[in-house]
mmCIF entry with sequence, helices, sheets and N, C-alpha, C, O atoms, coordinates in Angstrom:
data_MODEL
# 
_entry.id   MODEL 
# 
_entity.id                         1 
_entity.type                       polymer 
_entity.pdbx_number_of_molecules   1 
# 
_entity_poly.entity_id                      1 
_entity_poly.type                           'polypeptide(L)' 
_entity_poly.nstd_linkage                   no 
_entity_poly.nstd_monomer                   no 
_entity_poly.pdbx_seq_one_letter_code       MTAHSATAARVRARTGGPGGDGGDGPKVLEHVMGWTLAVVIAILVTRLGLL 
_entity_poly.pdbx_seq_one_letter_code_can   MTAHSATAARVRARTGGPGGDGGDGPKVLEHVMGWTLAVVIAILVTRLGLL 
_entity_poly.pdbx_strand_id                 A 
# 
loop_
_entity_poly_seq.entity_id 
_entity_poly_seq.num 
_entity_poly_seq.mon_id 
_entity_poly_seq.hetero 
1 1  MET n 
1 2  THR n 
1 3  ALA n 
1 4  HIS n 
1 5  SER n 
1 6  ALA n 
1 7  THR n 
1 8  ALA n 
1 9  ALA n 
1 10 ARG n 
1 11 VAL n 
1 12 ARG n 
1 13 ALA n 
1 14 ARG n 
1 15 THR n 
1 16 GLY n 
1 17 GLY n 
1 18 PRO n 
1 19 GLY n 
1 20 GLY n 
1 21 ASP n 
1 22 GLY n 
1 23 GLY n 
1 24 ASP n 
1 25 GLY n 
1 26 PRO n 
1 27 LYS n 
1 28 VAL n 
1 29 LEU n 
1 30 GLU n 
1 31 HIS n 
1 32 VAL n 
1 33 MET n 
1 34 GLY n 
1 35 TRP n 
1 36 THR n 
1 37 LEU n 
1 38 ALA n 
1 39 VAL n 
1 40 VAL n 
1 41 ILE n 
1 42 ALA n 
1 43 ILE n 
1 44 LEU n 
1 45 VAL n 
1 46 THR n 
1 47 ARG n 
1 48 LEU n 
1 49 GLY n 
1 50 LEU n 
1 51 LEU n 
# 
_struct_asym.id          A 
_struct_asym.entity_id   1 
# 
loop_
_struct_conf.conf_type_id 
_struct_conf.id 
_struct_conf.pdbx_PDB_helix_id 
_struct_conf.beg_label_comp_id 
_struct_conf.beg_label_asym_id 
_struct_conf.beg_label_seq_id 
_struct_conf.pdbx_beg_PDB_ins_code 
_struct_conf.end_label_comp_id 
_struct_conf.end_label_asym_id 
_struct_conf.end_label_seq_id 
_struct_conf.pdbx_end_PDB_ins_code 
_struct_conf.beg_auth_comp_id 
_struct_conf.beg_auth_asym_id 
_struct_conf.beg_auth_seq_id 
_struct_conf.end_auth_comp_id 
_struct_conf.end_auth_asym_id 
_struct_conf.end_auth_seq_id 
_struct_conf.pdbx_PDB_helix_class 
_struct_conf.details 
_struct_conf.pdbx_PDB_helix_length 
HELX_P HELX_P1 AA1 ALA A 3  ? VAL A 11 ? ALA A 3  VAL A 11 1 ? 9  
HELX_P HELX_P2 AA2 GLY A 25 ? ARG A 47 ? GLY A 25 ARG A 47 1 ? 23 
# 
_struct_conf_type.id          HELX_P 
_struct_conf_type.criteria    ? 
_struct_conf_type.reference   ? 
# 
loop_
_atom_site.group_PDB 
_atom_site.id 
_atom_site.type_symbol 
_atom_site.label_atom_id 
_atom_site.label_alt_id 
_atom_site.label_comp_id 
_atom_site.label_asym_id 
_atom_site.label_entity_id 
_atom_site.label_seq_id 
_atom_site.pdbx_PDB_ins_code 
_atom_site.Cartn_x 
_atom_site.Cartn_y 
_atom_site.Cartn_z 
_atom_site.occupancy 
_atom_site.B_iso_or_equiv 
_atom_site.pdbx_formal_charge 
_atom_site.auth_seq_id 
_atom_site.auth_comp_id 
_atom_site.auth_asym_id 
_atom_site.auth_atom_id 
_atom_site.pdbx_PDB_model_num 
ATOM 1   N N  . MET A 1 1  ? -33.706 17.749 -14.727 1.00 0.00 ? 1  MET A N  1 
ATOM 2   C CA . MET A 1 1  ? -33.098 16.442 -14.803 1.00 0.00 ? 1  MET A CA 1 
ATOM 3   C C  . MET A 1 1  ? -34.138 15.477 -15.364 1.00 0.00 ? 1  MET A C  1 
ATOM 4   O O  . MET A 1 1  ? -35.285 15.460 -14.917 1.00 0.00 ? 1  MET A O  1 
ATOM 5   N N  . THR A 1 2  ? -33.737 14.689 -16.329 1.00 0.00 ? 2  THR A N  1 
ATOM 6   C CA . THR A 1 2  ? -34.675 13.737 -16.919 1.00 0.00 ? 2  THR A CA 1 
ATOM 7   C C  . THR A 1 2  ? -34.767 12.485 -16.062 1.00 0.00 ? 2  THR A C  1 
ATOM 8   O O  . THR A 1 2  ? -33.959 12.270 -15.158 1.00 0.00 ? 2  THR A O  1 
ATOM 9   N N  . ALA A 1 3  ? -35.746 11.681 -16.357 1.00 0.00 ? 3  ALA A N  1 
ATOM 10  C CA . ALA A 1 3  ? -35.934 10.438 -15.594 1.00 0.00 ? 3  ALA A CA 1 
ATOM 11  C C  . ALA A 1 3  ? -34.746 9.499  -15.790 1.00 0.00 ? 3  ALA A C  1 
ATOM 12  O O  . ALA A 1 3  ? -34.334 8.806  -14.860 1.00 0.00 ? 3  ALA A O  1 
ATOM 13  N N  . HIS A 1 4  ? -34.199 9.480  -17.008 1.00 0.00 ? 4  HIS A N  1 
ATOM 14  C CA . HIS A 1 4  ? -33.073 8.583  -17.282 1.00 0.00 ? 4  HIS A CA 1 
ATOM 15  C C  . HIS A 1 4  ? -31.842 8.988  -16.489 1.00 0.00 ? 4  HIS A C  1 
ATOM 16  O O  . HIS A 1 4  ? -31.184 8.131  -15.898 1.00 0.00 ? 4  HIS A O  1 
ATOM 17  N N  . SER A 1 5  ? -31.517 10.270 -16.462 1.00 0.00 ? 5  SER A N  1 
ATOM 18  C CA . SER A 1 5  ? -30.319 10.699 -15.735 1.00 0.00 ? 5  SER A CA 1 
ATOM 19  C C  . SER A 1 5  ? -30.488 10.521 -14.235 1.00 0.00 ? 5  SER A C  1 
ATOM 20  O O  . SER A 1 5  ? -29.519 10.226 -13.536 1.00 0.00 ? 5  SER A O  1 
ATOM 21  N N  . ALA A 1 6  ? -31.702 10.696 -13.730 1.00 0.00 ? 6  ALA A N  1 
ATOM 22  C CA . ALA A 1 6  ? -31.942 10.485 -12.303 1.00 0.00 ? 6  ALA A CA 1 
ATOM 23  C C  . ALA A 1 6  ? -31.761 9.013  -11.949 1.00 0.00 ? 6  ALA A C  1 
ATOM 24  O O  . ALA A 1 6  ? -31.202 8.693  -10.900 1.00 0.00 ? 6  ALA A O  1 
ATOM 25  N N  . THR A 1 7  ? -32.225 8.120  -12.810 1.00 0.00 ? 7  THR A N  1 
ATOM 26  C CA . THR A 1 7  ? -32.071 6.690  -12.562 1.00 0.00 ? 7  THR A CA 1 
ATOM 27  C C  . THR A 1 7  ? -30.610 6.290  -12.672 1.00 0.00 ? 7  THR A C  1 
ATOM 28  O O  . THR A 1 7  ? -30.122 5.503  -11.861 1.00 0.00 ? 7  THR A O  1 
ATOM 29  N N  . ALA A 1 8  ? -29.909 6.817  -13.656 1.00 0.00 ? 8  ALA A N  1 
ATOM 30  C CA . ALA A 1 8  ? -28.500 6.485  -13.841 1.00 0.00 ? 8  ALA A CA 1 
ATOM 31  C C  . ALA A 1 8  ? -27.670 6.953  -12.653 1.00 0.00 ? 8  ALA A C  1 
ATOM 32  O O  . ALA A 1 8  ? -26.734 6.264  -12.246 1.00 0.00 ? 8  ALA A O  1 
ATOM 33  N N  . ALA A 1 9  ? -27.995 8.101  -12.097 1.00 0.00 ? 9  ALA A N  1 
ATOM 34  C CA . ALA A 1 9  ? -27.251 8.606  -10.946 1.00 0.00 ? 9  ALA A CA 1 
ATOM 35  C C  . ALA A 1 9  ? -27.479 7.726  -9.724  1.00 0.00 ? 9  ALA A C  1 
ATOM 36  O O  . ALA A 1 9  ? -26.572 7.539  -8.912  1.00 0.00 ? 9  ALA A O  1 
ATOM 37  N N  . ARG A 1 10 ? -28.669 7.192  -9.592  1.00 0.00 ? 10 ARG A N  1 
ATOM 38  C CA . ARG A 1 10 ? -28.988 6.355  -8.437  1.00 0.00 ? 10 ARG A CA 1 
ATOM 39  C C  . ARG A 1 10 ? -28.398 4.955  -8.556  1.00 0.00 ? 10 ARG A C  1 
ATOM 40  O O  . ARG A 1 10 ? -28.026 4.357  -7.547  1.00 0.00 ? 10 ARG A O  1 
ATOM 41  N N  . VAL A 1 11 ? -28.306 4.422  -9.779  1.00 0.00 ? 11 VAL A N  1 
ATOM 42  C CA . VAL A 1 11 ? -27.906 3.041  -9.992  1.00 0.00 ? 11 VAL A CA 1 
ATOM 43  C C  . VAL A 1 11 ? -26.394 2.907  -10.180 1.00 0.00 ? 11 VAL A C  1 
ATOM 44  O O  . VAL A 1 11 ? -25.871 1.793  -10.160 1.00 0.00 ? 11 VAL A O  1 
ATOM 45  N N  . ARG A 1 12 ? -25.701 4.000  -10.357 1.00 0.00 ? 12 ARG A N  1 
ATOM 46  C CA . ARG A 1 12 ? -24.275 3.957  -10.653 1.00 0.00 ? 12 ARG A CA 1 
ATOM 47  C C  . ARG A 1 12 ? -23.529 3.158  -9.594  1.00 0.00 ? 12 ARG A C  1 
ATOM 48  O O  . ARG A 1 12 ? -23.663 3.417  -8.398  1.00 0.00 ? 12 ARG A O  1 
ATOM 49  N N  . ALA A 1 13 ? -22.742 2.182  -10.043 1.00 0.00 ? 13 ALA A N  1 
ATOM 50  C CA . ALA A 1 13 ? -22.006 1.317  -9.119  1.00 0.00 ? 13 ALA A CA 1 
ATOM 51  C C  . ALA A 1 13 ? -20.786 2.053  -8.570  1.00 0.00 ? 13 ALA A C  1 
ATOM 52  O O  . ALA A 1 13 ? -20.143 2.826  -9.280  1.00 0.00 ? 13 ALA A O  1 
ATOM 53  N N  . ARG A 1 14 ? -20.481 1.807  -7.322  1.00 0.00 ? 14 ARG A N  1 
ATOM 54  C CA . ARG A 1 14 ? -19.285 2.386  -6.702  1.00 0.00 ? 14 ARG A CA 1 
ATOM 55  C C  . ARG A 1 14 ? -18.154 1.397  -6.874  1.00 0.00 ? 14 ARG A C  1 
ATOM 56  O O  . ARG A 1 14 ? -18.154 0.332  -6.256  1.00 0.00 ? 14 ARG A O  1 
ATOM 57  N N  . THR A 1 15 ? -17.192 1.743  -7.709  1.00 0.00 ? 15 THR A N  1 
ATOM 58  C CA . THR A 1 15 ? -16.098 0.828  -8.007  1.00 0.00 ? 15 THR A CA 1 
ATOM 59  C C  . THR A 1 15 ? -14.870 1.081  -7.160  1.00 0.00 ? 15 THR A C  1 
ATOM 60  O O  . THR A 1 15 ? -13.954 0.258  -7.163  1.00 0.00 ? 15 THR A O  1 
ATOM 61  N N  . GLY A 1 16 ? -14.814 2.189  -6.433  1.00 0.00 ? 16 GLY A N  1 
ATOM 62  C CA . GLY A 1 16 ? -13.642 2.483  -5.616  1.00 0.00 ? 16 GLY A CA 1 
ATOM 63  C C  . GLY A 1 16 ? -12.508 3.091  -6.420  1.00 0.00 ? 16 GLY A C  1 
ATOM 64  O O  . GLY A 1 16 ? -11.382 3.174  -5.930  1.00 0.00 ? 16 GLY A O  1 
ATOM 65  N N  . GLY A 1 17 ? -12.777 3.511  -7.629  1.00 0.00 ? 17 GLY A N  1 
ATOM 66  C CA . GLY A 1 17 ? -11.745 4.095  -8.464  1.00 0.00 ? 17 GLY A CA 1 
ATOM 67  C C  . GLY A 1 17 ? -11.473 5.540  -8.079  1.00 0.00 ? 17 GLY A C  1 
ATOM 68  O O  . GLY A 1 17 ? -11.915 6.000  -7.025  1.00 0.00 ? 17 GLY A O  1 
ATOM 69  N N  . PRO A 1 18 ? -10.743 6.260  -8.933  1.00 0.00 ? 18 PRO A N  1 
ATOM 70  C CA . PRO A 1 18 ? -10.441 7.664  -8.651  1.00 0.00 ? 18 PRO A CA 1 
ATOM 71  C C  . PRO A 1 18 ? -11.721 8.471  -8.453  1.00 0.00 ? 18 PRO A C  1 
ATOM 72  O O  . PRO A 1 18 ? -12.690 8.310  -9.195  1.00 0.00 ? 18 PRO A O  1 
ATOM 73  N N  . GLY A 1 19 ? -11.713 9.316  -7.472  1.00 0.00 ? 19 GLY A N  1 
ATOM 74  C CA . GLY A 1 19 ? -12.866 10.145 -7.206  1.00 0.00 ? 19 GLY A CA 1 
ATOM 75  C C  . GLY A 1 19 ? -13.905 9.454  -6.351  1.00 0.00 ? 19 GLY A C  1 
ATOM 76  O O  . GLY A 1 19 ? -14.930 10.048 -6.018  1.00 0.00 ? 19 GLY A O  1 
ATOM 77  N N  . GLY A 1 20 ? -13.654 8.212  -5.993  1.00 0.00 ? 20 GLY A N  1 
ATOM 78  C CA . GLY A 1 20 ? -14.582 7.518  -5.104  1.00 0.00 ? 20 GLY A CA 1 
ATOM 79  C C  . GLY A 1 20 ? -14.526 8.178  -3.735  1.00 0.00 ? 20 GLY A C  1 
ATOM 80  O O  . GLY A 1 20 ? -13.468 8.632  -3.300  1.00 0.00 ? 20 GLY A O  1 
ATOM 81  N N  . ASP A 1 21 ? -15.643 8.228  -3.073  1.00 0.00 ? 21 ASP A N  1 
ATOM 82  C CA . ASP A 1 21 ? -15.698 8.933  -1.798  1.00 0.00 ? 21 ASP A CA 1 
ATOM 83  C C  . ASP A 1 21 ? -15.356 7.973  -0.666  1.00 0.00 ? 21 ASP A C  1 
ATOM 84  O O  . ASP A 1 21 ? -16.160 7.761  0.241   1.00 0.00 ? 21 ASP A O  1 
ATOM 85  N N  . GLY A 1 22 ? -14.147 7.389  -0.725  1.00 0.00 ? 22 GLY A N  1 
ATOM 86  C CA . GLY A 1 22 ? -13.772 6.380  0.248   1.00 0.00 ? 22 GLY A CA 1 
ATOM 87  C C  . GLY A 1 22 ? -12.959 6.903  1.401   1.00 0.00 ? 22 GLY A C  1 
ATOM 88  O O  . GLY A 1 22 ? -12.547 6.110  2.247   1.00 0.00 ? 22 GLY A O  1 
ATOM 89  N N  . GLY A 1 23 ? -12.703 8.188  1.486   1.00 0.00 ? 23 GLY A N  1 
ATOM 90  C CA . GLY A 1 23 ? -11.901 8.722  2.578   1.00 0.00 ? 23 GLY A CA 1 
ATOM 91  C C  . GLY A 1 23 ? -10.414 8.574  2.286   1.00 0.00 ? 23 GLY A C  1 
ATOM 92  O O  . GLY A 1 23 ? -10.023 8.229  1.170   1.00 0.00 ? 23 GLY A O  1 
ATOM 93  N N  . ASP A 1 24 ? -9.584  8.838  3.300   1.00 0.00 ? 24 ASP A N  1 
ATOM 94  C CA . ASP A 1 24 ? -8.140  8.787  3.109   1.00 0.00 ? 24 ASP A CA 1 
ATOM 95  C C  . ASP A 1 24 ? -7.513  7.499  3.630   1.00 0.00 ? 24 ASP A C  1 
ATOM 96  O O  . ASP A 1 24 ? -6.316  7.291  3.432   1.00 0.00 ? 24 ASP A O  1 
ATOM 97  N N  . GLY A 1 25 ? -8.261  6.644  4.276   1.00 0.00 ? 25 GLY A N  1 
ATOM 98  C CA . GLY A 1 25 ? -7.713  5.426  4.863   1.00 0.00 ? 25 GLY A CA 1 
ATOM 99  C C  . GLY A 1 25 ? -6.977  4.555  3.866   1.00 0.00 ? 25 GLY A C  1 
ATOM 100 O O  . GLY A 1 25 ? -5.788  4.304  4.062   1.00 0.00 ? 25 GLY A O  1 
ATOM 101 N N  . PRO A 1 26 ? -7.613  4.082  2.813   1.00 0.00 ? 26 PRO A N  1 
ATOM 102 C CA . PRO A 1 26 ? -6.930  3.215  1.856   1.00 0.00 ? 26 PRO A CA 1 
ATOM 103 C C  . PRO A 1 26 ? -5.767  3.902  1.143   1.00 0.00 ? 26 PRO A C  1 
ATOM 104 O O  . PRO A 1 26 ? -4.774  3.254  0.812   1.00 0.00 ? 26 PRO A O  1 
ATOM 105 N N  . LYS A 1 27 ? -5.882  5.206  0.905   1.00 0.00 ? 27 LYS A N  1 
ATOM 106 C CA . LYS A 1 27 ? -4.795  5.922  0.238   1.00 0.00 ? 27 LYS A CA 1 
ATOM 107 C C  . LYS A 1 27 ? -3.551  5.936  1.111   1.00 0.00 ? 27 LYS A C  1 
ATOM 108 O O  . LYS A 1 27 ? -2.439  5.735  0.622   1.00 0.00 ? 27 LYS A O  1 
ATOM 109 N N  . VAL A 1 28 ? -3.740  6.173  2.406   1.00 0.00 ? 28 VAL A N  1 
ATOM 110 C CA . VAL A 1 28 ? -2.604  6.207  3.328   1.00 0.00 ? 28 VAL A CA 1 
ATOM 111 C C  . VAL A 1 28 ? -1.981  4.825  3.426   1.00 0.00 ? 28 VAL A C  1 
ATOM 112 O O  . VAL A 1 28 ? -0.758  4.690  3.394   1.00 0.00 ? 28 VAL A O  1 
ATOM 113 N N  . LEU A 1 29 ? -2.815  3.798  3.546   1.00 0.00 ? 29 LEU A N  1 
ATOM 114 C CA . LEU A 1 29 ? -2.305  2.429  3.639   1.00 0.00 ? 29 LEU A CA 1 
ATOM 115 C C  . LEU A 1 29 ? -1.551  2.046  2.372   1.00 0.00 ? 29 LEU A C  1 
ATOM 116 O O  . LEU A 1 29 ? -0.497  1.414  2.445   1.00 0.00 ? 29 LEU A O  1 
ATOM 117 N N  . GLU A 1 30 ? -2.077  2.418  1.224   1.00 0.00 ? 30 GLU A N  1 
ATOM 118 C CA . GLU A 1 30 ? -1.405  2.111  -0.036  1.00 0.00 ? 30 GLU A CA 1 
ATOM 119 C C  . GLU A 1 30 ? -0.058  2.821  -0.125  1.00 0.00 ? 30 GLU A C  1 
ATOM 120 O O  . GLU A 1 30 ? 0.917   2.251  -0.614  1.00 0.00 ? 30 GLU A O  1 
ATOM 121 N N  . HIS A 1 31 ? -0.006  4.051  0.344   1.00 0.00 ? 31 HIS A N  1 
ATOM 122 C CA . HIS A 1 31 ? 1.239   4.820  0.319   1.00 0.00 ? 31 HIS A CA 1 
ATOM 123 C C  . HIS A 1 31 ? 2.292   4.184  1.231   1.00 0.00 ? 31 HIS A C  1 
ATOM 124 O O  . HIS A 1 31 ? 3.452   4.036  0.848   1.00 0.00 ? 31 HIS A O  1 
ATOM 125 N N  . VAL A 1 32 ? 1.872   3.814  2.432   1.00 0.00 ? 32 VAL A N  1 
ATOM 126 C CA . VAL A 1 32 ? 2.799   3.189  3.384   1.00 0.00 ? 32 VAL A CA 1 
ATOM 127 C C  . VAL A 1 32 ? 3.286   1.843  2.857   1.00 0.00 ? 32 VAL A C  1 
ATOM 128 O O  . VAL A 1 32 ? 4.472   1.530  2.968   1.00 0.00 ? 32 VAL A O  1 
ATOM 129 N N  . MET A 1 33 ? 2.399   1.054  2.294   1.00 0.00 ? 33 MET A N  1 
ATOM 130 C CA . MET A 1 33 ? 2.801   -0.249 1.759   1.00 0.00 ? 33 MET A CA 1 
ATOM 131 C C  . MET A 1 33 ? 3.749   -0.099 0.569   1.00 0.00 ? 33 MET A C  1 
ATOM 132 O O  . MET A 1 33 ? 4.653   -0.914 0.387   1.00 0.00 ? 33 MET A O  1 
ATOM 133 N N  . GLY A 1 34 ? 3.545   0.931  -0.231  1.00 0.00 ? 34 GLY A N  1 
ATOM 134 C CA . GLY A 1 34 ? 4.449   1.178  -1.352  1.00 0.00 ? 34 GLY A CA 1 
ATOM 135 C C  . GLY A 1 34 ? 5.845   1.523  -0.888  1.00 0.00 ? 34 GLY A C  1 
ATOM 136 O O  . GLY A 1 34 ? 6.827   1.014  -1.431  1.00 0.00 ? 34 GLY A O  1 
ATOM 137 N N  . TRP A 1 35 ? 5.945   2.389  0.118   1.00 0.00 ? 35 TRP A N  1 
ATOM 138 C CA . TRP A 1 35 ? 7.260   2.743  0.655   1.00 0.00 ? 35 TRP A CA 1 
ATOM 139 C C  . TRP A 1 35 ? 7.915   1.554  1.348   1.00 0.00 ? 35 TRP A C  1 
ATOM 140 O O  . TRP A 1 35 ? 9.130   1.375  1.265   1.00 0.00 ? 35 TRP A O  1 
ATOM 141 N N  . THR A 1 36 ? 7.112   0.740  2.032   1.00 0.00 ? 36 THR A N  1 
ATOM 142 C CA . THR A 1 36 ? 7.658   -0.452 2.675   1.00 0.00 ? 36 THR A CA 1 
ATOM 143 C C  . THR A 1 36 ? 8.226   -1.405 1.634   1.00 0.00 ? 36 THR A C  1 
ATOM 144 O O  . THR A 1 36 ? 9.305   -1.963 1.833   1.00 0.00 ? 36 THR A O  1 
ATOM 145 N N  . LEU A 1 37 ? 7.530   -1.595 0.548   1.00 0.00 ? 37 LEU A N  1 
ATOM 146 C CA . LEU A 1 37 ? 8.017   -2.456 -0.526  1.00 0.00 ? 37 LEU A CA 1 
ATOM 147 C C  . LEU A 1 37 ? 9.305   -1.903 -1.122  1.00 0.00 ? 37 LEU A C  1 
ATOM 148 O O  . LEU A 1 37 ? 10.225  -2.668 -1.415  1.00 0.00 ? 37 LEU A O  1 
ATOM 149 N N  . ALA A 1 38 ? 9.386   -0.598 -1.305  1.00 0.00 ? 38 ALA A N  1 
ATOM 150 C CA . ALA A 1 38 ? 10.598  0.012  -1.855  1.00 0.00 ? 38 ALA A CA 1 
ATOM 151 C C  . ALA A 1 38 ? 11.789  -0.206 -0.925  1.00 0.00 ? 38 ALA A C  1 
ATOM 152 O O  . ALA A 1 38 ? 12.893  -0.491 -1.388  1.00 0.00 ? 38 ALA A O  1 
ATOM 153 N N  . VAL A 1 39 ? 11.572  -0.074 0.376   1.00 0.00 ? 39 VAL A N  1 
ATOM 154 C CA . VAL A 1 39 ? 12.663  -0.269 1.343   1.00 0.00 ? 39 VAL A CA 1 
ATOM 155 C C  . VAL A 1 39 ? 13.099  -1.730 1.362   1.00 0.00 ? 39 VAL A C  1 
ATOM 156 O O  . VAL A 1 39 ? 14.295  -2.017 1.404   1.00 0.00 ? 39 VAL A O  1 
ATOM 157 N N  . VAL A 1 40 ? 12.144  -2.653 1.333   1.00 0.00 ? 40 VAL A N  1 
ATOM 158 C CA . VAL A 1 40 ? 12.491  -4.077 1.338   1.00 0.00 ? 40 VAL A CA 1 
ATOM 159 C C  . VAL A 1 40 ? 13.285  -4.446 0.090   1.00 0.00 ? 40 VAL A C  1 
ATOM 160 O O  . VAL A 1 40 ? 14.252  -5.202 0.177   1.00 0.00 ? 40 VAL A O  1 
ATOM 161 N N  . ILE A 1 41 ? 12.895  -3.931 -1.050  1.00 0.00 ? 41 ILE A N  1 
ATOM 162 C CA . ILE A 1 41 ? 13.640  -4.206 -2.288  1.00 0.00 ? 41 ILE A CA 1 
ATOM 163 C C  . ILE A 1 41 ? 15.045  -3.619 -2.204  1.00 0.00 ? 41 ILE A C  1 
ATOM 164 O O  . ILE A 1 41 ? 16.009  -4.247 -2.642  1.00 0.00 ? 41 ILE A O  1 
ATOM 165 N N  . ALA A 1 42 ? 15.164  -2.417 -1.644  1.00 0.00 ? 42 ALA A N  1 
ATOM 166 C CA . ALA A 1 42 ? 16.489  -1.800 -1.501  1.00 0.00 ? 42 ALA A CA 1 
ATOM 167 C C  . ALA A 1 42 ? 17.382  -2.636 -0.576  1.00 0.00 ? 42 ALA A C  1 
ATOM 168 O O  . ALA A 1 42 ? 18.570  -2.812 -0.849  1.00 0.00 ? 42 ALA A O  1 
ATOM 169 N N  . ILE A 1 43 ? 16.818  -3.141 0.500   1.00 0.00 ? 43 ILE A N  1 
ATOM 170 C CA . ILE A 1 43 ? 17.596  -3.974 1.428   1.00 0.00 ? 43 ILE A CA 1 
ATOM 171 C C  . ILE A 1 43 ? 18.044  -5.270 0.736   1.00 0.00 ? 43 ILE A C  1 
ATOM 172 O O  . ILE A 1 43 ? 19.194  -5.685 0.878   1.00 0.00 ? 43 ILE A O  1 
ATOM 173 N N  . LEU A 1 44 ? 17.142  -5.898 -0.003  1.00 0.00 ? 44 LEU A N  1 
ATOM 174 C CA . LEU A 1 44 ? 17.497  -7.118 -0.703  1.00 0.00 ? 44 LEU A CA 1 
ATOM 175 C C  . LEU A 1 44 ? 18.591  -6.881 -1.750  1.00 0.00 ? 44 LEU A C  1 
ATOM 176 O O  . LEU A 1 44 ? 19.515  -7.683 -1.890  1.00 0.00 ? 44 LEU A O  1 
ATOM 177 N N  . VAL A 1 45 ? 18.472  -5.787 -2.469  1.00 0.00 ? 45 VAL A N  1 
ATOM 178 C CA . VAL A 1 45 ? 19.462  -5.480 -3.511  1.00 0.00 ? 45 VAL A CA 1 
ATOM 179 C C  . VAL A 1 45 ? 20.835  -5.270 -2.888  1.00 0.00 ? 45 VAL A C  1 
ATOM 180 O O  . VAL A 1 45 ? 21.834  -5.763 -3.412  1.00 0.00 ? 45 VAL A O  1 
ATOM 181 N N  . THR A 1 46 ? 20.896  -4.549 -1.783  1.00 0.00 ? 46 THR A N  1 
ATOM 182 C CA . THR A 1 46 ? 22.208  -4.306 -1.167  1.00 0.00 ? 46 THR A CA 1 
ATOM 183 C C  . THR A 1 46 ? 22.755  -5.561 -0.497  1.00 0.00 ? 46 THR A C  1 
ATOM 184 O O  . THR A 1 46 ? 23.963  -5.794 -0.537  1.00 0.00 ? 46 THR A O  1 
ATOM 185 N N  . ARG A 1 47 ? 21.900  -6.376 0.118   1.00 0.00 ? 47 ARG A N  1 
ATOM 186 C CA . ARG A 1 47 ? 22.364  -7.614 0.766   1.00 0.00 ? 47 ARG A CA 1 
ATOM 187 C C  . ARG A 1 47 ? 22.886  -8.610 -0.251  1.00 0.00 ? 47 ARG A C  1 
ATOM 188 O O  . ARG A 1 47 ? 23.855  -9.320 0.017   1.00 0.00 ? 47 ARG A O  1 
ATOM 189 N N  . LEU A 1 48 ? 22.257  -8.670 -1.412  1.00 0.00 ? 48 LEU A N  1 
ATOM 190 C CA . LEU A 1 48 ? 22.678  -9.625 -2.438  1.00 0.00 ? 48 LEU A CA 1 
ATOM 191 C C  . LEU A 1 48 ? 23.860  -9.101 -3.259  1.00 0.00 ? 48 LEU A C  1 
ATOM 192 O O  . LEU A 1 48 ? 24.385  -9.817 -4.112  1.00 0.00 ? 48 LEU A O  1 
ATOM 193 N N  . GLY A 1 49 ? 24.273  -7.885 -3.013  1.00 0.00 ? 49 GLY A N  1 
ATOM 194 C CA . GLY A 1 49 ? 25.420  -7.329 -3.716  1.00 0.00 ? 49 GLY A CA 1 
ATOM 195 C C  . GLY A 1 49 ? 25.131  -6.979 -5.155  1.00 0.00 ? 49 GLY A C  1 
ATOM 196 O O  . GLY A 1 49 ? 26.036  -6.994 -5.989  1.00 0.00 ? 49 GLY A O  1 
ATOM 197 N N  . LEU A 1 50 ? 23.895  -6.666 -5.461  1.00 0.00 ? 50 LEU A N  1 
ATOM 198 C CA . LEU A 1 50 ? 23.528  -6.326 -6.830  1.00 0.00 ? 50 LEU A CA 1 
ATOM 199 C C  . LEU A 1 50 ? 23.774  -4.853 -7.146  1.00 0.00 ? 50 LEU A C  1 
ATOM 200 O O  . LEU A 1 50 ? 23.611  -4.421 -8.287  1.00 0.00 ? 50 LEU A O  1 
ATOM 201 N N  . LEU A 1 51 ? 24.162  -4.095 -6.142  1.00 0.00 ? 51 LEU A N  1 
ATOM 202 C CA . LEU A 1 51 ? 24.382  -2.654 -6.372  1.00 0.00 ? 51 LEU A CA 1 
ATOM 203 C C  . LEU A 1 51 ? 25.847  -2.345 -6.252  1.00 0.00 ? 51 LEU A C  1 
ATOM 204 O O  . LEU A 1 51 ? 26.249  -1.192 -6.409  1.00 0.00 ? 51 LEU A O  1 
# 
């Protein structure tokens, strides 16, 4: 490993993007919030008679 690649590996910023080692917590929360939003939109659409 060269000095440049060793420095780049150490300085690399953690952005939280794909492959980030953040665990499953945020993924589960995002999934639940997505389904909640879908259900709320479905309820609004049926209540307003748009379907």
